[in-house]
N, C-alpha and C positions, 0 to 999 in steps of 0.2 A: 504493499499500500504507500510505505514510503521510499520513493528513488532518491539517492545520493550518488553525486556526480562528483569526484574528486579529478582538479586538475593541480600543476603546479612541480608535476615531476620532472626529469632530466637529470642531465651529466653536470657532474660539477666536477674540480679536482679538491683533494684533500685538503681541510682548514676552510673550504669556503662553506656556504650558506645557500638554502633554500627555502621557500615558502609553500607548503601545499595549502589547499584552498578544499572545501567539500562544502558542495551547495544542497540541502534538502527542499524536496519538493512540500506541498501543502503548507495548511496553516497553523500546525500544531509545533511548530520549532522549537518554540520556545521552552514547551513541555516535556522534552526531553532531554536527557545525560550524551551527552556527544562524546566521541573517544577516537582514539587513533591505535594503530596495531599495525603489526608488519610482521611478513612470514618467509621465510626463505623454505625451497622446496625439501623436504626431509626433516626439516624441525618443526617445533612446535611454535604456533602462533602467539607472537610476546605482545603484550601491553606496553603502550609508551607512555600516554597520557588522558585521562579525561577533565571534562567540566560540565557541570551540571546547570540547572535552569537557574541557580544564583550565582553563575559564574565562579564557582569556587573552582581551581584546578587541582588535580593530583597527576603527581607522576611515579613511573617508572623508575629503581633505582639505576636503569641501564642509560638513562636519557638525562636523568635530572642535572641542572646546570647549564646542559645544552640544547635545549629544546622547550617553548614555549606553546601553550594552546592557549587559543584566544576563540570567542565568537560574537557575532554581529547578528543579533535577534532581528534587525531590520532589513537584514538581506539574506535571512534563513543559512548562512555560514559559517562553519566551523573552522580555524585555520591551525596550524603546526607549523610555526618557525623555528627551522633546524639551523643552528650553529655550528661550528668546527667539526664540520664532517668526517666523517675517516673512511675509509675501503670498507672496514666490516659494517658500513650502515646500509652499504649496496643492498636491494632487494626491493619488493613489492609493499607499497605501505596501502593500509587501508582506513576507511573511515566507518564508524558504526556510530548508530542510533539507539539509545536504551531507554526502554518504558518502564524500568525499575533499578533507576540509579545506575550506581557505579557496577552492579552485577552482571549486566551485558549478559544477560540469559535471552537465548535467541532474539538478538538484536538484527535490525535493519546493515545490510553491509553493502558497502559500493562495492564496484569493480576492481579498484585500485589504480598506483598511479606508481610507474615504475621509477626508481631512485637508483642512480649509479655514481659511487666516486670513484676515482681513479688516484692512483699515488704520486 
């Protein structure tokens, strides 16, 4: 029912920055907790960051201090600012919308955007 579209991925050199965007359809965006995840084939999906409807952020340990999540309810958009990127950050990044806070049980998923970081 909720459609999520990611953008902003691409190729960058180590130490560089990218800003990912995720835009949601519908009029209920402000009621969802939004999150960013990434997943490499053969590895478990990794939680990166979330932001609830009160705009309170929460970060995974692996990216805390480098990544910043924010949202703009007027634009139905959540962002992930990624700084000091490393080659190990190379993978596909996914946006998710949760109906039950930070639990992310059966969330709506975007189709992903590729991030490639070269040495």
